[in-house]
VEXGU-853034 format. One record per residue (C-alpha): residue in one letter; residue number from 1; z, y, x. Coordinates in nm, 2 decimals, padded with zeros to 4 digits, m for minus. Example, Ala and Ser with C-alpha at 12.3 -4.5 7.8 and 13.67 -1.06 7.14 Angstrom:
+------+-----+--------+--------+--------+
| type | seq |     up |  north |   east |
+------+-----+--------+--------+--------+
|    A |   1 |  00.78 | m00.45 |  01.23 |
|    S |   2 |  00.71 | m00.11 |  01.37 |
+------+-----+--------+--------+--------+
***
This chain:
+------+-----+--------+--------+--------+
| type | seq |     up |  north |   east |
+------+-----+--------+--------+--------+
|    M |   1 | m00.53 |  00.60 |  02.80 |
|    S |   2 | m00.81 |  00.70 |  02.56 |
|    S |   3 | m00.81 |  01.04 |  02.40 |
|    F |   4 | m00.75 |  00.90 |  02.05 |
|    S |   5 | m00.44 |  00.72 |  02.18 |
|    S |   6 | m00.31 |  01.04 |  02.34 |
|    D |   7 | m00.38 |  01.24 |  02.03 |
|    L |   8 | m00.20 |  00.99 |  01.80 |
|    I |   9 |  00.10 |  00.95 |  02.02 |
|    N |  10 |  00.15 |  01.33 |  02.04 |
|    R |  11 |  00.10 |  01.37 |  01.66 |
|    D |  12 |  00.38 |  01.48 |  01.43 |
|    Y |  13 |  00.40 |  01.33 |  01.08 |
|    E |  14 |  00.61 |  01.24 |  00.79 |
|    V |  15 |  00.65 |  00.90 |  00.63 |
|    K |  16 |  00.58 |  00.95 |  00.25 |
|    I |  17 |  00.67 |  00.61 |  00.10 |
|    G |  18 |  00.62 |  00.72 | m00.26 |
|    D |  19 |  00.27 |  00.86 | m00.18 |
|    Y |  20 |  00.18 |  00.54 |  00.00 |
|    F |  21 |  00.27 |  00.33 | m00.30 |
|    S |  22 |  00.06 |  00.55 | m00.53 |
|    R |  23 | m00.24 |  00.55 | m00.29 |
|    G |  24 | m00.20 |  00.18 | m00.23 |
|    W |  25 | m00.21 |  00.10 | m00.60 |
|    E |  26 | m00.51 |  00.33 | m00.63 |
|    I |  27 | m00.69 |  00.13 | m00.36 |
|    F |  28 | m00.58 | m00.21 | m00.49 |
|    K |  29 | m00.68 | m00.16 | m00.85 |
|    Q |  30 | m01.04 | m00.07 | m00.76 |
|    K |  31 | m01.10 | m00.44 | m00.67 |
|    A |  32 | m00.78 | m00.60 | m00.80 |
|    L |  33 | m00.96 | m00.92 | m00.90 |
|    L |  34 | m01.11 | m00.97 | m00.55 |
|    F |  35 | m00.78 | m00.91 | m00.38 |
|    V |  36 | m00.61 | m01.17 | m00.61 |
|    L |  37 | m00.89 | m01.43 | m00.57 |
|    F |  38 | m00.88 | m01.39 | m00.19 |
|    T |  39 | m00.50 | m01.43 | m00.19 |
|    L |  40 | m00.53 | m01.74 | m00.41 |
|    L |  41 | m00.79 | m01.88 | m00.16 |
|    L |  42 | m00.54 | m01.84 |  00.12 |
|    V |  43 | m00.27 | m02.00 | m00.08 |
|    L |  44 | m00.49 | m02.30 | m00.18 |
|    L |  45 | m00.59 | m02.35 |  00.19 |
|    S |  46 | m00.22 | m02.36 |  00.29 |
|    V |  47 | m00.14 | m02.60 |  00.02 |
|    V |  48 | m00.42 | m02.84 |  00.10 |
|    L |  49 | m00.33 | m02.84 |  00.47 |
|    S |  50 |  00.03 | m02.92 |  00.38 |
|    V |  51 | m00.06 | m03.23 |  00.17 |
|    L |  52 | m00.34 | m03.36 |  00.40 |
|    P |  53 | m00.21 | m03.66 |  00.60 |
|    Y |  54 | m00.16 | m03.63 |  00.98 |
|    P |  55 | m00.36 | m03.59 |  01.21 |
|    L |  56 | m00.58 | m03.37 |  00.98 |
|    G |  57 | m00.29 | m03.20 |  00.79 |
|    S |  58 |  00.08 | m03.17 |  00.83 |
|    S |  59 |  00.19 | m03.43 |  00.58 |
|    S |  60 |  00.39 | m03.70 |  00.76 |
|    E |  61 |  00.70 | m03.91 |  00.71 |
|    D |  62 |  00.93 | m03.68 |  00.92 |
|    G |  63 |  00.73 | m03.36 |  00.83 |
|    S |  64 |  00.75 | m03.24 |  01.20 |
|    K |  65 |  00.39 | m03.31 |  01.30 |
|    V |  66 |  00.12 | m03.04 |  01.30 |
|    G |  67 | m00.24 | m03.16 |  01.22 |
|    I |  68 | m00.57 | m03.05 |  01.37 |
|    L |  69 | m00.67 | m02.84 |  01.07 |
|    N |  70 | m00.33 | m02.67 |  01.06 |
|    I |  71 | m00.38 | m02.56 |  01.42 |
|    A |  72 | m00.73 | m02.44 |  01.34 |
|    F |  73 | m00.61 | m02.25 |  01.04 |
|    N |  74 | m00.33 | m02.08 |  01.25 |
|    V |  75 | m00.60 | m01.97 |  01.49 |
|    I |  76 | m00.82 | m01.81 |  01.23 |
|    S |  77 | m00.54 | m01.68 |  01.01 |
|    P |  78 | m00.52 | m01.34 |  01.18 |
|    A |  79 | m00.90 | m01.28 |  01.12 |
|    L |  80 | m00.86 | m01.39 |  00.76 |
|    T |  81 | m00.56 | m01.17 |  00.68 |
|    A |  82 | m00.73 | m00.88 |  00.85 |
|    G |  83 | m00.97 | m00.90 |  00.56 |
|    Y |  84 | m00.71 | m00.72 |  00.35 |
|    Y |  85 | m00.74 | m00.41 |  00.58 |
|    F |  86 | m01.12 | m00.43 |  00.60 |
|    V |  87 | m01.16 | m00.41 |  00.22 |
|    A |  88 | m00.88 | m00.16 |  00.17 |
|    F |  89 | m01.03 |  00.07 |  00.44 |
|    Q |  90 | m01.37 |  00.05 |  00.28 |
|    L |  91 | m01.23 |  00.14 | m00.07 |
|    A |  92 | m01.02 |  00.42 |  00.09 |
|    R |  93 | m01.35 |  00.56 |  00.23 |
|    G |  94 | m01.50 |  00.56 | m00.11 |
|    R |  95 | m01.73 |  00.27 | m00.05 |
|    S |  96 | m01.76 | m00.05 | m00.26 |
|    A |  97 | m01.66 | m00.40 | m00.15 |
|    V |  98 | m01.77 | m00.75 | m00.22 |
|    F |  99 | m01.58 | m01.08 | m00.17 |
|    G | 100 | m01.76 | m01.15 |  00.16 |
|    D | 101 | m01.61 | m00.83 |  00.31 |
|    F | 102 | m01.27 | m01.01 |  00.33 |
|    F | 103 | m01.42 | m01.22 |  00.61 |
|    Q | 104 | m01.53 | m00.92 |  00.83 |
|    G | 105 | m01.23 | m01.00 |  01.06 |
|    F | 106 | m01.45 | m01.27 |  01.22 |
|    N | 107 | m01.67 | m00.99 |  01.36 |
|    K | 108 | m01.37 | m00.88 |  01.57 |
|    F | 109 | m01.21 | m01.22 |  01.60 |
|    L | 110 | m01.10 | m01.20 |  01.96 |
|    P | 111 | m00.92 | m00.87 |  01.97 |
|    I | 112 | m00.77 | m00.94 |  01.63 |
|    F | 113 | m00.65 | m01.29 |  01.75 |
|    L | 114 | m00.51 | m01.15 |  02.08 |
|    T | 115 | m00.32 | m00.87 |  01.90 |
|    S | 116 | m00.16 | m01.13 |  01.67 |
|    L | 117 | m00.09 | m01.37 |  01.95 |
|    V | 118 |  00.05 | m01.13 |  02.21 |
|    S | 119 |  00.25 | m00.92 |  01.96 |
|    G | 120 |  00.39 | m01.24 |  01.80 |
|    I | 121 |  00.50 | m01.37 |  02.14 |
|    L | 122 |  00.67 | m01.04 |  02.23 |
|    I | 123 |  00.84 | m01.02 |  01.89 |
|    A | 124 |  00.96 | m01.38 |  01.93 |
|    I | 125 |  01.10 | m01.30 |  02.27 |
|    G | 126 |  01.27 | m01.00 |  02.13 |
|    F | 127 |  01.44 | m01.20 |  01.86 |
|    V | 128 |  01.57 | m01.44 |  02.13 |
|    L | 129 |  01.71 | m01.14 |  02.32 |
|    L | 130 |  01.98 | m01.05 |  02.08 |
|    V | 131 |  01.75 | m01.01 |  01.77 |
|    L | 132 |  01.73 | m00.63 |  01.77 |
|    P | 133 |  01.44 | m00.60 |  02.02 |
|    G | 134 |  01.24 | m00.83 |  01.79 |
|    I | 135 |  01.31 | m00.63 |  01.48 |
|    Y | 136 |  01.21 | m00.31 |  01.67 |
|    L | 137 |  00.88 | m00.46 |  01.78 |
|    A | 138 |  00.81 | m00.62 |  01.45 |
|    V | 139 |  00.81 | m00.27 |  01.30 |
|    A | 140 |  00.66 | m00.09 |  01.60 |
|    Y | 141 |  00.35 | m00.30 |  01.60 |
|    L | 142 |  00.27 | m00.23 |  01.23 |
|    F | 143 | m00.04 | m00.03 |  01.30 |
|    A | 144 | m00.17 | m00.26 |  01.59 |
|    Q | 145 | m00.42 | m00.46 |  01.38 |
|    P | 146 | m00.54 | m00.15 |  01.18 |
|    L | 147 | m00.61 |  00.02 |  01.51 |
|    V | 148 | m00.82 | m00.28 |  01.63 |
|    I | 149 | m01.01 | m00.28 |  01.30 |
|    D | 150 | m01.06 |  00.09 |  01.24 |
|    K | 151 | m01.07 |  00.24 |  01.59 |
|    G | 152 | m01.22 | m00.06 |  01.79 |
|    A | 153 | m00.92 | m00.05 |  02.03 |
|    D | 154 | m00.85 | m00.35 |  02.25 |
|    F | 155 | m00.54 | m00.55 |  02.17 |
|    W | 156 | m00.30 | m00.39 |  02.43 |
|    Q | 157 | m00.41 | m00.04 |  02.37 |
|    A | 158 | m00.36 | m00.09 |  01.99 |
|    M | 159 | m00.02 | m00.24 |  02.04 |
|    E | 160 |  00.11 |  00.03 |  02.27 |
|    T | 161 | m00.04 |  00.31 |  02.06 |
|    S | 162 |  00.11 |  00.17 |  01.75 |
|    R | 163 |  00.45 |  00.12 |  01.92 |
|    K | 164 |  00.47 |  00.47 |  02.06 |
|    L | 165 |  00.35 |  00.63 |  01.74 |
|    I | 166 |  00.58 |  00.44 |  01.51 |
|    T | 167 |  00.88 |  00.47 |  01.73 |
|    K | 168 |  00.88 |  00.84 |  01.65 |
|    K | 169 |  00.97 |  00.76 |  01.29 |
|    W | 170 |  01.09 |  00.40 |  01.34 |
|    F | 171 |  01.37 |  00.40 |  01.07 |
|    S | 172 |  01.13 |  00.54 |  00.81 |
|    F | 173 |  00.89 |  00.27 |  00.87 |
|    F | 174 |  01.17 |  00.01 |  00.86 |
|    G | 175 |  01.26 |  00.16 |  00.52 |
|    L | 176 |  00.90 |  00.12 |  00.41 |
|    L | 177 |  00.89 | m00.25 |  00.52 |
|    L | 178 |  01.22 | m00.31 |  00.34 |
|    V | 179 |  01.08 | m00.18 |  00.02 |
|    L | 180 |  00.77 | m00.39 |  00.06 |
|    F | 181 |  00.99 | m00.69 |  00.12 |
|    L | 182 |  01.17 | m00.62 | m00.21 |
|    L | 183 |  00.83 | m00.58 | m00.38 |
|    N | 184 |  00.73 | m00.93 | m00.26 |
|    L | 185 |  01.06 | m01.08 | m00.34 |
|    A | 186 |  01.01 | m00.97 | m00.70 |
|    G | 187 |  00.66 | m01.12 | m00.69 |
|    A | 188 |  00.82 | m01.45 | m00.57 |
|    I | 189 |  01.08 | m01.45 | m00.84 |
|    L | 190 |  00.80 | m01.44 | m01.10 |
|    L | 191 |  00.73 | m01.81 | m01.04 |
|    G | 192 |  00.55 | m01.71 | m00.72 |
|    V | 193 |  00.25 | m01.59 | m00.92 |
|    G | 194 |  00.34 | m01.23 | m00.87 |
|    L | 195 |  00.27 | m01.28 | m00.50 |
|    L | 196 | m00.10 | m01.29 | m00.58 |
|    V | 197 | m00.06 | m00.92 | m00.66 |
|    T | 198 |  00.22 | m00.81 | m00.43 |
|    I | 199 |  00.08 | m00.95 | m00.11 |
|    P | 200 | m00.25 | m00.77 | m00.12 |
|    L | 201 | m00.09 | m00.47 | m00.28 |
|    S | 202 |  00.15 | m00.45 |  00.02 |
|    S | 203 | m00.16 | m00.45 |  00.26 |
|    C | 204 | m00.31 | m00.16 |  00.06 |
|    I | 205 |  00.01 |  00.03 |  00.08 |
|    L | 206 |  00.02 | m00.01 |  00.46 |
|    A | 207 | m00.35 |  00.09 |  00.46 |
|    A | 208 | m00.26 |  00.41 |  00.28 |
|    A | 209 |  00.01 |  00.48 |  00.53 |
|    Y | 210 | m00.24 |  00.43 |  00.82 |
|    E | 211 | m00.49 |  00.65 |  00.64 |
|    D | 212 | m00.24 |  00.93 |  00.61 |
|    I | 213 | m00.08 |  00.92 |  00.95 |
|    V | 214 | m00.37 |  00.80 |  01.17 |
|    G | 215 | m00.68 |  00.88 |  00.97 |
|    L | 216 | m00.98 |  00.66 |  00.90 |
|    N | 217 | m01.30 |  00.67 |  01.10 |
|    S | 218 | m01.59 |  00.81 |  00.90 |
|    V | 219 | m01.84 |  00.56 |  00.75 |
|    A | 220 | m02.09 |  00.65 |  01.02 |
|    D | 221 | m01.84 |  00.55 |  01.29 |
|    V | 222 | m01.77 |  00.21 |  01.14 |
+------+-----+--------+--------+--------+
***
């Protein structure tokens, strides 16, 4: 186990939900338009793939078939959604960001993909096993992707470090995710348009939590 993993696992901390919302909003509003445009791009890609006919897209008579482009999109989705963290972390460090920075996830494609794949499989298995283990892991792996992005951890090291760190305050993190769920539910109620704000804002809030509890690498380390 690396020294940074040991230091984090042994660290004591408090989960300050109100502070994370304030800090997350501060990060988001610096480049709000870019966050909204990137989210809109992801939504449009999903819509296009849903209406493209099979075998390219998923549009078919029975609606049960998955097209080639859908599979490709699912493979690259973790790298794309990681873009929220890349930009949020840059802004949190006091740096600027441009739209192209949302695609930095492709520079760490393999560990990001493996983290998403392996954690997703384990969470799914956990839900099959009486649901509660799946809920536990879904919360416990919250910092896995940020650890890959910020610390350069490999996928298993990131997952285990996140799990052991978050388990110490698991119910507090569960509460944070519950509040974020309600935030996005409110965004969905607003004809779905509100999600263009609440989805990236949620990532910024989680980035703020990571910044407070784990700490960001300096600019020179990135």
